[in-house]
Structure formats: C-alpha cells, structure tokens
C-alpha positions as a Python dict, from the first residue, in 0.01 Angstrom:
ca = {
    (1, 'X'): (0, 0, 0),
    (2, 'X'): (-22, -330, -175),
    (3, 'X'): (53, -659, 2),
    (4, 'X'): (351, -727, -226),
    (5, 'X'): (519, -395, -129),
    (6, 'X'): (457, -475, 246),
    (7, 'X'): (613, -821, 210),
    (8, 'X'): (902, -682, 14),
    (9, 'X'): (957, -418, 276),
    (10, 'X'): (947, -683, 554),
    (11, 'X'): (1197, -895, 364),
    (12, 'X'): (1416, -586, 318),
    (13, 'X'): (1428, -527, 698),
    (14, 'X'): (1450, -885, 813),
    (15, 'X'): (1770, -1006, 967),
    (16, 'X'): (1823, -1265, 689),
    (17, 'X'): (2076, -1528, 804),
    (18, 'X'): (2120, -1413, 1165),
    (19, 'X'): (2077, -1663, 1442),
    (20, 'X'): (1785, -1696, 1674),
    (21, 'X'): (1832, -1496, 1995),
    (22, 'X'): (1656, -1757, 2205),
    (23, 'X'): (1312, -1816, 2332),
    (24, 'X'): (1151, -1812, 2676),
    (25, 'X'): (1143, -2193, 2664),
    (26, 'X'): (1516, -2210, 2586),
    (27, 'X'): (1598, -1966, 2868),
    (28, 'X'): (1375, -2156, 3110),
    (29, 'X'): (1541, -2490, 3026),
    (30, 'X'): (1883, -2332, 3058),
    (31, 'X'): (1801, -2178, 3390),
    (32, 'X'): (1655, -2502, 3537),
    (33, 'X'): (1951, -2706, 3418),
    (34, 'X'): (2198, -2443, 3557),
    (35, 'X'): (2026, -2450, 3893),
    (36, 'X'): (2021, -2834, 3905),
    (37, 'X'): (2391, -2849, 3798),
    (38, 'X'): (2471, -2611, 4088),
    (39, 'X'): (2254, -2771, 4360),
    (40, 'X'): (2354, -3130, 4303),
    (41, 'X'): (2738, -3073, 4356),
    (42, 'X'): (2660, -2856, 4659),
    (43, 'X'): (2438, -3132, 4798),
    (44, 'X'): (2713, -3398, 4726),
    (45, 'X'): (2968, -3199, 4927),
    (46, 'X'): (2741, -3089, 5207),
    (47, 'X'): (2575, -3421, 5269),
    (48, 'X'): (2876, -3641, 5220),
    (49, 'X'): (2659, -3877, 5014),
    (50, 'X'): (2965, -4027, 4849),
    (51, 'X'): (3232, -4133, 5087),
    (52, 'X'): (3504, -4132, 4824),
    (53, 'X'): (3649, -3778, 4775),
    (54, 'X'): (3788, -3868, 4431),
    (55, 'X'): (3448, -3977, 4302),
    (56, 'X'): (3281, -3669, 4443),
    (57, 'X'): (3547, -3445, 4281),
    (58, 'X'): (3504, -3623, 3949),
    (59, 'X'): (3126, -3586, 3960),
    (60, 'X'): (3162, -3212, 4039),
    (61, 'X'): (3407, -3167, 3754),
    (62, 'X'): (3171, -3351, 3514),
    (63, 'X'): (2875, -3139, 3621),
    (64, 'X'): (3081, -2822, 3576),
    (65, 'X'): (3168, -2918, 3224),
    (66, 'X'): (2800, -2996, 3149),
    (67, 'X'): (2709, -2661, 3297),
    (68, 'X'): (2959, -2484, 3068),
    (69, 'X'): (2795, -2651, 2768),
    (70, 'X'): (2445, -2548, 2895),
    (71, 'X'): (2551, -2189, 2930),
    (72, 'X'): (2720, -2184, 2590),
    (73, 'X'): (2416, -2339, 2411),
    (74, 'X'): (2125, -2183, 2608),
    (75, 'X'): (2248, -1836, 2691),
    (76, 'X'): (2534, -1758, 2450),
    (77, 'X'): (2357, -1932, 2154),
    (78, 'X'): (2681, -2063, 2011),
    (79, 'X'): (2608, -2331, 1752),
    (80, 'X'): (2709, -2420, 1401),
    (81, 'X'): (2429, -2204, 1252),
    (82, 'X'): (2523, -1872, 1406),
    (83, 'X'): (2730, -1659, 1166),
    (84, 'X'): (2809, -1963, 955),
    (85, 'X'): (2979, -2137, 1246),
    (86, 'X'): (3249, -1875, 1288),
    (87, 'X'): (3143, -1786, 1644),
    (88, 'X'): (3161, -2152, 1748),
    (89, 'X'): (3501, -2187, 1583),
    (90, 'X'): (3632, -1877, 1761),
    (91, 'X'): (3497, -2009, 2088),
    (92, 'X'): (3663, -2346, 2040),
    (93, 'X'): (3992, -2181, 1944),
    (94, 'X'): (3978, -1966, 2257),
    (95, 'X'): (3909, -2274, 2466),
    (96, 'X'): (4207, -2460, 2316),
    (97, 'X'): (4437, -2164, 2382),
    (98, 'X'): (4313, -2132, 2749),
    (99, 'X'): (4353, -2512, 2815),
    (100, 'X'): (4705, -2506, 2663),
    (101, 'X'): (4805, -2202, 2863),
    (102, 'X'): (4674, -2339, 3196),
    (103, 'X'): (4799, -2694, 3125),
    (104, 'X'): (5141, -2566, 3021),
    (105, 'X'): (5164, -2335, 3323),
    (106, 'X'): (5084, -2631, 3560),
    (107, 'X'): (5338, -2851, 3374),
    (108, 'X'): (5614, -2596, 3401),
    (109, 'X'): (5544, -2527, 3770),
    (110, 'X'): (5536, -2901, 3852),
    (111, 'X'): (5865, -2961, 3674),
    (112, 'X'): (6024, -2647, 3830),
    (113, 'X'): (5923, -2778, 4177),
    (114, 'X'): (6055, -3130, 4101),
    (115, 'X'): (6389, -3020, 3956),
    (116, 'X'): (6468, -2734, 4193),
    (117, 'X'): (6789, -2764, 4382),
    (118, 'X'): (6720, -2836, 4750),
    (119, 'X'): (6782, -2566, 4991),
    (120, 'X'): (7033, -2621, 5276),
    (121, 'X'): (6872, -2826, 5547),
    (122, 'X'): (6601, -2967, 5316),
    (123, 'X'): (6580, -3313, 5176),
    (124, 'X'): (6437, -3313, 4825),
    (125, 'X'): (6193, -3083, 4646),
    (126, 'X'): (5950, -2864, 4821),
    (127, 'X'): (5603, -3023, 4847),
}
C-alpha cells in the first residue's frame, strides 16, 4: 500500500470535528480539584475555623458552584468546541429551567405560607 492511500484511509476513519475525550492530565487536575473542593468545606465545618455561620455557608456554596464547573469541564467535557457548542447550549438551557423550577417552587411555597389563613388558636402564619 502506498503512503497516500494509508493517509487517506486514516482521514476517512478519523472522527473529524468531534471533541477531545480528555487526557490523563485533565482527569488528574479535575480529580485533585474535586477532592480539594470537597475537603475544604468539610474542614471549615468540622474545625469551626470561621465563627460566622453565614460566611461559612457562603464559602461552601461558592466552592460547590466551582466544583460543578470543574466537573462539567474536566469530566463531562462541555465547552464551546464540542458539537459546535450545542451540548453547552443544551446544558445551559437545562440549568436555567432547573433554577427557574426550584426558585419558582420556593417562591410559591413561601408566599403560600405567608398568606395562609391562620388556624384557630394560632397567631399568624406557620413558621
């Protein structure tokens, strides 16, 4: 076989415009970041390093959001290059729908609780 036919055959069987499925380095970085982003909040709670509960909760929430991004990028490989950006767009659309559903449910439950008629013998809404 000539070299041209081998190269043509390779090009024929290549994946073309498909995204990279990750490398060992990417998985290692993702794993290390995930472990750190799990251990640090656990340490914050167990050691009581911050005496303000609101600050501790805010830091834990921030690290959880960062960990979601790490998982999406390092393990799910969602970026603007994969499938022309459609997978990232679908993921963002799903995220918006989930946030609207959860936020709307909490909003409705809060207002139902606030506006409920008090039961006999109770003063004001149930807390």
